[in-house]
Residue, then its C-alpha position, 0 to 999 in steps of 0.5 A: m552314630v548307634y549300633w545297638g541293634n546292628n549289634i545286637c542281631y550280629l551277635r544272636k546269628q555269630r551265635n547261631l541263636s534265634q531269637d526266641a533262644l536269644a529271649l530264653e537265655l536271657g529270660m526275655t521276650r521274643v517282642k523284647i529282643n525284635a524291638h530291640e534289634n530294629g530300632r524299635t527301643v531306641n533307648p535302652t533300659v540300664a537293666d537291660m544293656i547290662t543284661f546283654s552286656a554281661f551274656f555277650d562278654l562285650p563293654v556297652d561302650l562298644l556295642l552302642k558305638r561300634d558297627l562289629s559286623a564290619v569288622s574284619a575277622e581278626e580286629y573281630t577276635a580282638i575284639t572278644s579278647n578282651s571283652s569286658n569281663k577281662a576289663t578293669e573297674n574303671q571299664l565297667r561303666v554304663l552311661s545313658i545318652t539320649v539319639d534322634d530319629q536318626n538315630d544321632e547322639y545329642v548334646d545333654y546338657v547338664p545345667v546349674k539347677a539339674k547338678a544335684g541329681y546327677l548323682a543318682g541320674h547319670a544312667d537314668p535313661e529318664y534323668i538324661a532325656a530330660l535333660p537340654k540337648y544341643r548340636f556342636p558342628g564337628l564334634s567326632r562321631n564315635k564319641t559321646f559328648r556332654l555340656f558341664p557348668t563351672t564354677g569357680d577361679s581354680m582354673v583360670p585362665v578359662p573364665e569362672g562361669s564357663d560351659v564345657l565341652a567334654w567327651y567321655v572317657n570310658d579307659w582311664q588307664s588312656i589318660k594322657p599326664g596333664t590332660l584337662c576333664i570333668v571329673v565327677m566325684r561320687n560323693q560329691q556334687e560339684f564337677v571338678f575341671k582340673q589336669l588329669t594325671l595317672l598314678g598306678k593302676s590305682q590313684l589320680e592325680l587332679k591340678s587346677l591351672n592356677e597356682i594357687y590351688a595345689p594338685y590332689t590324689v584321687r582314688f578311682s574308687d572315688v571317681l564316677e566318671i570321666w569325661a575329657f575337654e573338648r572346648y570351652i563355652s564362655g561370655e567372656v574374654p580370657q584376660n592376662r594377669t595384671e599386677l592386681d592379680e599377682i597380687k591377688s593370687l599372693l595375698l590367696d597363697m599366704r592366707h592357704q599356707l597360714k590356714t594350713n600351718k595352723n591346721 
């Protein structure tokens, strides 16, 4: 369920503002404010989301997914006291989503052919709206899910070419050590599927399940998005490692060591 319109209306009234007064504060028309509050703006633009978020001093994700009118006075005070102007860099991100006529979120799928455009279009409602959409039973209604293709064997025993269903991580500091995640890097056209461990307040360790690949670290500033693993979809059944697999791993490890020594 998306609570965007309800929350805008609730927060406006909390500040004793009319729609005309809020429109004047935000540089919008009263008609536009009314459209947001009454759900006629199904996919708000990124610019509008940032404007409302900055004015009410609350994260976009909270405005979308939490019914603020239903929380207690104490909880509301706690929420507003931890508002977006106190958020760390990893919390200040805008996520575009798509919903159906009932305001329930779709699971958007980023196919291989769309991967190259994801860096530029990840926050563009039109780009996200054009992606294939699916439904999965049993998913939390309080999370945003997306489906990503994977390549390579770095996460074996997860089969190569699997599609990973994952949910959006807003607060990177909350990531538990060894959490499986899809990591979208700012300067790469690939989605990295790794185990994540937080290193201090500005770095992450990325580790493969396949032990022949060495762990490495990245800075928060190099990361665009993080999506925590929910499940994977594959047409293959994971196989137990055979002696041939062990030999292959040993040879690949030797090649990696020789390349490292040469460098």
